[in-house]
N, CA, C and O atoms as CSV, one atom per row, in Angstrom:
chain,resi,resn,atom,element,x,y,z
A,1,MET,N,N,90.792,112.624,96.514
A,1,MET,CA,C,90.735,111.197,96.726
A,1,MET,C,C,89.338,110.710,97.069
A,1,MET,O,O,89.032,109.528,96.911
A,2,ALA,N,N,88.502,111.602,97.530
A,2,ALA,CA,C,87.157,111.185,97.927
A,2,ALA,C,C,86.403,110.610,96.737
A,2,ALA,O,O,86.481,111.133,95.625
A,3,SER,N,N,85.678,109.536,96.983
A,3,SER,CA,C,84.826,108.881,95.994
A,3,SER,C,C,85.581,108.301,94.808
A,3,SER,O,O,85.035,108.209,93.708
A,4,ARG,N,N,86.819,107.914,95.022
A,4,ARG,CA,C,87.609,107.262,93.978
A,4,ARG,C,C,88.063,105.899,94.492
A,4,ARG,O,O,88.403,105.776,95.669
A,5,PRO,N,N,88.078,104.878,93.644
A,5,PRO,CA,C,88.669,103.614,94.080
A,5,PRO,C,C,90.136,103.846,94.451
A,5,PRO,O,O,90.836,104.619,93.798
A,6,LEU,N,N,90.586,103.170,95.501
A,6,LEU,CA,C,91.945,103.358,95.996
A,6,LEU,C,C,92.697,102.030,96.044
A,6,LEU,O,O,92.119,100.980,96.325
A,7,SER,N,N,93.983,102.101,95.767
A,7,SER,CA,C,94.896,100.991,96.026
A,7,SER,C,C,95.811,101.455,97.141
A,7,SER,O,O,96.306,102.582,97.116
A,8,LEU,N,N,96.036,100.586,98.124
A,8,LEU,CA,C,96.740,100.984,99.337
A,8,LEU,C,C,97.976,100.126,99.575
A,8,LEU,O,O,97.995,98.942,99.241
A,9,VAL,N,N,98.999,100.731,100.151
A,9,VAL,CA,C,100.130,99.975,100.694
A,9,VAL,C,C,100.049,100.145,102.198
A,9,VAL,O,O,100.198,101.245,102.729
A,10,ARG,N,N,99.804,99.016,102.879
A,10,ARG,CA,C,99.633,99.038,104.333
A,10,ARG,C,C,100.863,98.454,105.021
A,10,ARG,O,O,101.404,97.432,104.600
A,11,CYS,N,N,101.287,99.120,106.078
A,11,CYS,CA,C,102.406,98.678,106.901
A,11,CYS,C,C,101.986,98.833,108.365
A,11,CYS,O,O,102.483,99.721,109.058
A,12,PRO,N,N,101.077,97.979,108.841
A,12,PRO,CA,C,100.528,98.166,110.185
A,12,PRO,C,C,101.555,98.046,111.307
A,12,PRO,O,O,101.314,98.535,112.411
A,13,LEU,N,N,102.690,97.409,111.048
A,13,LEU,CA,C,103.735,97.284,112.071
A,13,LEU,C,C,104.899,98.235,111.812
A,13,LEU,O,O,105.949,98.113,112.443
A,14,GLY,N,N,104.725,99.175,110.897
A,14,GLY,CA,C,105.774,100.134,110.569
A,14,GLY,C,C,106.444,99.807,109.246
A,14,GLY,O,O,106.364,98.679,108.761
A,15,HIS,N,N,107.105,100.802,108.665
A,15,HIS,CA,C,107.676,100.638,107.327
A,15,HIS,C,C,108.865,99.681,107.286
A,15,HIS,O,O,109.232,99.215,106.207
A,16,GLN,N,N,109.466,99.380,108.413
A,16,GLN,CA,C,110.606,98.459,108.428
A,16,GLN,C,C,110.170,97.006,108.553
A,16,GLN,O,O,110.995,96.098,108.451
A,17,ARG,N,N,108.899,96.785,108.770
A,17,ARG,CA,C,108.348,95.430,108.849
A,17,ARG,C,C,107.631,95.110,107.550
A,17,ARG,O,O,107.659,95.895,106.602
A,18,LYS,N,N,106.995,93.958,107.516
A,18,LYS,CA,C,106.316,93.516,106.297
A,18,LYS,C,C,105.122,94.417,105.970
A,18,LYS,O,O,104.274,94.688,106.820
A,19,CYS,N,N,105.080,94.865,104.732
A,19,CYS,CA,C,103.972,95.676,104.225
A,19,CYS,C,C,103.203,94.833,103.204
A,19,CYS,O,O,103.711,93.826,102.710
A,20,PHE,N,N,101.982,95.255,102.897
A,20,PHE,CA,C,101.212,94.534,101.895
A,20,PHE,C,C,100.312,95.496,101.130
A,20,PHE,O,O,100.014,96.599,101.587
A,21,PHE,N,N,99.895,95.050,99.968
A,21,PHE,CA,C,99.067,95.818,99.048
A,21,PHE,C,C,97.611,95.425,99.283
A,21,PHE,O,O,97.301,94.242,99.423
A,22,GLN,N,N,96.724,96.404,99.327
A,22,GLN,CA,C,95.294,96.124,99.496
A,22,GLN,C,C,94.483,97.020,98.582
A,22,GLN,O,O,94.745,98.217,98.468
A,23,LYS,N,N,93.491,96.420,97.929
A,23,LYS,CA,C,92.572,97.209,97.115
A,23,LYS,C,C,91.125,96.831,97.383
A,23,LYS,O,O,90.218,97.585,97.029
A,24,HIS,N,N,90.891,95.683,97.999
A,24,HIS,CA,C,89.527,95.225,98.279
A,24,HIS,C,C,89.114,95.533,99.715
A,24,HIS,O,O,89.935,95.523,100.632
A,25,VAL,N,N,87.836,95.804,99.886
A,25,VAL,CA,C,87.272,96.020,101.222
A,25,VAL,C,C,87.203,94.673,101.936
A,25,VAL,O,O,86.845,93.659,101.337
A,26,THR,N,N,87.549,94.672,103.216
A,26,THR,CA,C,87.429,93.465,104.034
A,26,THR,C,C,86.407,93.723,105.132
A,26,THR,O,O,85.948,94.852,105.310
A,27,GLU,N,N,86.057,92.682,105.860
A,27,GLU,CA,C,85.067,92.805,106.934
A,27,GLU,C,C,85.587,93.624,108.107
A,27,GLU,O,O,84.796,94.076,108.935
A,28,THR,N,N,86.884,93.821,108.196
A,28,THR,CA,C,87.461,94.494,109.359
A,28,THR,C,C,87.481,96.015,109.267
A,28,THR,O,O,87.826,96.679,110.245
A,29,VAL,N,N,87.123,96.580,108.131
A,29,VAL,CA,C,87.146,98.047,108.003
A,29,VAL,C,C,85.869,98.660,108.562
A,29,VAL,O,O,84.816,98.022,108.584
A,30,ASP,N,N,85.977,99.893,109.006
A,30,ASP,CA,C,84.850,100.635,109.573
A,30,ASP,C,C,83.921,101.094,108.448
A,30,ASP,O,O,84.316,101.951,107.657
A,31,PRO,N,N,82.709,100.560,108.347
A,31,PRO,CA,C,81.811,100.935,107.247
A,31,PRO,C,C,81.334,102.383,107.300
A,31,PRO,O,O,80.781,102.885,106.322
A,32,ARG,N,N,81.540,103.057,108.426
A,32,ARG,CA,C,81.173,104.478,108.501
A,32,ARG,C,C,82.219,105.351,107.829
A,32,ARG,O,O,81.934,106.493,107.465
A,33,ALA,N,N,83.434,104.822,107.659
A,33,ALA,CA,C,84.526,105.610,107.108
A,33,ALA,C,C,85.000,105.115,105.743
A,33,ALA,O,O,85.384,105.914,104.889
A,34,ILE,N,N,84.974,103.803,105.538
A,34,ILE,CA,C,85.439,103.200,104.296
A,34,ILE,C,C,84.220,102.689,103.535
A,34,ILE,O,O,83.391,101.965,104.089
A,35,VAL,N,N,84.117,103.063,102.284
A,35,VAL,CA,C,82.998,102.609,101.461
A,35,VAL,C,C,83.521,101.675,100.372
A,35,VAL,O,O,84.710,101.678,100.056
A,36,GLY,N,N,82.641,100.896,99.819
A,36,GLY,CA,C,83.023,99.974,98.760
A,36,GLY,C,C,82.564,100.453,97.404
A,36,GLY,O,O,81.475,101.009,97.263
A,37,VAL,N,N,83.404,100.233,96.404
A,37,VAL,CA,C,83.094,100.564,95.018
A,37,VAL,C,C,83.132,99.261,94.223
A,37,VAL,O,O,84.189,98.636,94.132
A,38,PRO,N,N,82.008,98.835,93.647
A,38,PRO,CA,C,82.031,97.608,92.852
A,38,PRO,C,C,82.758,97.820,91.521
A,38,PRO,O,O,82.422,98.723,90.755
A,39,VAL,N,N,83.758,96.972,91.260
A,39,VAL,CA,C,84.558,97.064,90.040
A,39,VAL,C,C,84.621,95.674,89.414
A,39,VAL,O,O,84.999,94.707,90.077
A,40,VAL,N,N,84.256,95.575,88.152
A,40,VAL,CA,C,84.351,94.302,87.440
A,40,VAL,C,C,85.798,94.139,86.986
A,40,VAL,O,O,86.270,94.875,86.119
A,41,GLU,N,N,86.499,93.172,87.574
A,41,GLU,CA,C,87.907,92.951,87.239
A,41,GLU,C,C,88.077,92.097,85.991
A,41,GLU,O,O,89.011,92.300,85.216
A,42,LYS,N,N,87.169,91.137,85.795
A,42,LYS,CA,C,87.207,90.266,84.621
A,42,LYS,C,C,85.798,90.184,84.037
A,42,LYS,O,O,84.812,90.098,84.769
A,43,ALA,N,N,85.724,90.212,82.728
A,43,ALA,CA,C,84.420,90.125,82.061
A,43,ALA,C,C,83.702,88.847,82.483
A,43,ALA,O,O,84.290,87.766,82.492
A,44,GLY,N,N,82.443,88.984,82.827
A,44,GLY,CA,C,81.639,87.839,83.206
A,44,GLY,C,C,81.747,87.436,84.668
A,44,GLY,O,O,81.056,86.514,85.101
A,45,SER,N,N,82.596,88.103,85.433
A,45,SER,CA,C,82.731,87.759,86.852
A,45,SER,C,C,81.968,88.769,87.711
A,45,SER,O,O,81.628,89.864,87.264
A,46,ALA,N,N,81.714,88.370,88.941
A,46,ALA,CA,C,81.051,89.278,89.881
A,46,ALA,C,C,81.997,90.427,90.204
A,46,ALA,O,O,83.213,90.239,90.212
A,47,PRO,N,N,81.461,91.606,90.469
A,47,PRO,CA,C,82.337,92.737,90.779
A,47,PRO,C,C,83.078,92.539,92.101
A,47,PRO,O,O,82.533,91.997,93.062
A,48,ALA,N,N,84.312,92.985,92.126
A,48,ALA,CA,C,85.103,93.035,93.358
A,48,ALA,C,C,84.785,94.373,94.032
A,48,ALA,O,O,84.478,95.351,93.350
A,49,ILE,N,N,84.857,94.420,95.343
A,49,ILE,CA,C,84.543,95.647,96.069
A,49,ILE,C,C,85.852,96.331,96.460
A,49,ILE,O,O,86.581,95.854,97.330
A,50,TYR,N,N,86.137,97.458,95.803
A,50,TYR,CA,C,87.356,98.208,96.049
A,50,TYR,C,C,87.149,99.225,97.174
A,50,TYR,O,O,86.027,99.657,97.440
A,51,VAL,N,N,88.241,99.593,97.820
A,51,VAL,CA,C,88.239,100.583,98.894
A,51,VAL,C,C,88.028,101.976,98.321
A,51,VAL,O,O,88.575,102.311,97.270
A,52,ALA,N,N,87.239,102.781,99.009
A,52,ALA,CA,C,87.070,104.201,98.698
A,52,ALA,C,C,86.741,104.925,100.008
A,52,ALA,O,O,86.292,104.308,100.974
A,53,ILE,N,N,86.969,106.219,100.023
A,53,ILE,CA,C,86.611,107.040,101.189
A,53,ILE,C,C,85.728,108.179,100.723
A,53,ILE,O,O,85.724,108.540,99.546
A,54,ARG,N,N,84.978,108.742,101.663
A,54,ARG,CA,C,84.095,109.877,101.340
A,54,ARG,C,C,84.649,111.205,101.819
A,54,ARG,O,O,84.398,112.247,101.214
A,55,ASP,N,N,85.412,111.164,102.918
A,55,ASP,CA,C,85.752,112.421,103.584
A,55,ASP,C,C,86.984,112.262,104.464
A,55,ASP,O,O,87.690,111.256,104.393
A,56,LEU,N,N,87.231,113.272,105.295
A,56,LEU,CA,C,88.389,113.271,106.184
A,56,LEU,C,C,88.354,112.092,107.147
A,56,LEU,O,O,89.401,111.526,107.461
A,57,ARG,N,N,87.193,111.720,107.614
A,57,ARG,CA,C,87.078,110.562,108.514
A,57,ARG,C,C,87.651,109.308,107.851
A,57,ARG,O,O,88.341,108.520,108.499
A,58,GLY,N,N,87.370,109.128,106.579
A,58,GLY,CA,C,87.911,107.989,105.843
A,58,GLY,C,C,89.421,108.051,105.742
A,58,GLY,O,O,90.093,107.033,105.904
A,59,LEU,N,N,89.962,109.224,105.477
A,59,LEU,CA,C,91.412,109.389,105.386
A,59,LEU,C,C,92.075,109.083,106.725
A,59,LEU,O,O,93.106,108.410,106.765
A,60,ILE,N,N,91.502,109.564,107.805
A,60,ILE,CA,C,92.044,109.283,109.129
A,60,ILE,C,C,91.991,107.784,109.422
A,60,ILE,O,O,92.914,107.237,110.025
A,61,THR,N,N,90.928,107.130,109.004
A,61,THR,CA,C,90.815,105.685,109.193
A,61,THR,C,C,91.919,104.954,108.443
A,61,THR,O,O,92.476,103.986,108.960
A,62,LEU,N,N,92.245,105.401,107.233
A,62,LEU,CA,C,93.341,104.784,106.488
A,62,LEU,C,C,94.658,104.923,107.246
A,62,LEU,O,O,95.441,103.976,107.311
A,63,VAL,N,N,94.899,106.081,107.809
A,63,VAL,CA,C,96.121,106.296,108.595
A,63,VAL,C,C,96.144,105.354,109.792
A,63,VAL,O,O,97.181,104.765,110.099
A,64,GLN,N,N,95.014,105.210,110.465
A,64,GLN,CA,C,94.940,104.317,111.619
A,64,GLN,C,C,95.134,102.857,111.220
A,64,GLN,O,O,95.534,102.040,112.049
A,65,MET,N,N,94.860,102.522,109.974
A,65,MET,CA,C,95.056,101.160,109.474
A,65,MET,C,C,96.509,100.905,109.072
A,65,MET,O,O,96.843,99.799,108.647
A,66,GLY,N,N,97.364,101.897,109.199
A,66,GLY,CA,C,98.766,101.729,108.831
A,66,GLY,C,C,99.027,101.893,107.342
A,66,GLY,O,O,99.979,101.321,106.811
A,67,VAL,N,N,98.196,102.663,106.673
A,67,VAL,CA,C,98.386,102.904,105.239
A,67,VAL,C,C,99.476,103.959,105.066
A,67,VAL,O,O,99.370,105.068,105.589
A,68,LEU,N,N,100.534,103.598,104.317
A,68,LEU,CA,C,101.618,104.545,104.049
A,68,LEU,C,C,101.566,105.114,102.642
A,68,LEU,O,O,102.098,106.195,102.392
A,69,GLU,N,N,100.936,104.407,101.728
A,69,GLU,CA,C,100.782,104.895,100.359
A,69,GLU,C,C,99.329,104.753,99.937
A,69,GLU,O,O,98.703,103.719,100.165
A,70,ILE,N,N,98.801,105.801,99.322
A,70,ILE,CA,C,97.438,105.799,98.800
A,70,ILE,C,C,97.520,106.129,97.316
A,70,ILE,O,O,98.030,107.180,96.928
A,71,HIS,N,N,97.013,105.219,96.493
A,71,HIS,CA,C,97.046,105.408,95.047
A,71,HIS,C,C,95.608,105.495,94.530
A,71,HIS,O,O,94.954,104.471,94.331
A,72,PRO,N,N,95.117,106.725,94.314
A,72,PRO,CA,C,93.743,106.877,93.819
A,72,PRO,C,C,93.670,106.634,92.316
A,72,PRO,O,O,94.621,106.897,91.580
A,73,TRP,N,N,92.535,106.133,91.885
A,73,TRP,CA,C,92.274,105.991,90.461
A,73,TRP,C,C,92.023,107.383,89.882
A,73,TRP,O,O,91.717,108.319,90.620
A,74,GLY,N,N,92.151,107.515,88.585
A,74,GLY,CA,C,91.870,108.775,87.920
A,74,GLY,C,C,90.393,109.039,87.744
A,74,GLY,O,O,90.001,110.135,87.343
A,75,SER,N,N,89.572,108.056,88.037
A,75,SER,CA,C,88.127,108.196,87.864
A,75,SER,C,C,87.413,108.127,89.206
A,75,SER,O,O,87.942,107.598,90.183
A,76,ARG,N,N,86.212,108.667,89.233
A,76,ARG,CA,C,85.390,108.617,90.450
A,76,ARG,C,C,84.593,107.322,90.479
A,76,ARG,O,O,84.420,106.660,89.455
A,77,ALA,N,N,84.110,106.972,91.666
A,77,ALA,CA,C,83.395,105.714,91.869
A,77,ALA,C,C,82.175,105.580,90.963
A,77,ALA,O,O,81.915,104.496,90.442
A,78,ALA,N,N,81.435,106.645,90.768
A,78,ALA,CA,C,80.200,106.582,89.975
A,78,ALA,C,C,80.480,106.280,88.496
A,78,ALA,O,O,79.651,105.671,87.820
A,79,MET,N,N,81.622,106.698,88.005
A,79,MET,CA,C,81.983,106.489,86.599
A,79,MET,C,C,83.394,105.922,86.503
A,79,MET,O,O,84.222,106.446,85.758
A,80,TRP,N,N,83.673,104.867,87.244
A,80,TRP,CA,C,85.039,104.342,87.328
A,80,TRP,C,C,85.600,103.889,85.991
A,80,TRP,O,O,86.817,103.858,85.814
A,81,ILE,N,N,84.750,103.543,85.063
A,81,ILE,CA,C,85.225,103.056,83.770
A,81,ILE,C,C,85.645,104.192,82.841
A,81,ILE,O,O,86.307,103.952,81.831
A,82,ASP,N,N,85.262,105.443,83.176
A,82,ASP,CA,C,85.535,106.598,82.327
A,82,ASP,C,C,86.224,107.695,83.140
A,82,ASP,O,O,85.538,108.509,83.759
A,83,PRO,N,N,87.554,107.739,83.157
A,83,PRO,CA,C,88.265,108.715,83.963
A,83,PRO,C,C,88.114,110.161,83.522
A,83,PRO,O,O,88.556,111.064,84.232
A,84,THR,N,N,87.498,110.405,82.363
A,84,THR,CA,C,87.343,111.785,81.895
A,84,THR,C,C,86.147,112.485,82.520
A,84,THR,O,O,85.967,113.685,82.313
A,85,ARG,N,N,85.314,111.759,83.289
A,85,ARG,CA,C,84.114,112.377,83.876
A,85,ARG,C,C,84.283,112.592,85.337
A,85,ARG,O,O,83.376,113.101,85.995
């Protein structure tokens, strides 16, 4: 999962309460643990900053954020457009 854009399902109040989907970095995440990956979502638009982690510290931070599902992309951050590399 390291160095891959991630899509997350967060349930900060537990799985029986309201959960939500997150893929973009927000100002509230720890920049030492969560890194941003610029991804162009629509041609001609500014890149959106997707969530990514580098290491175990990042994974632990996701758990502390109430993330119950982690969906990594098949490609790495450096070559996100080409999953074969």
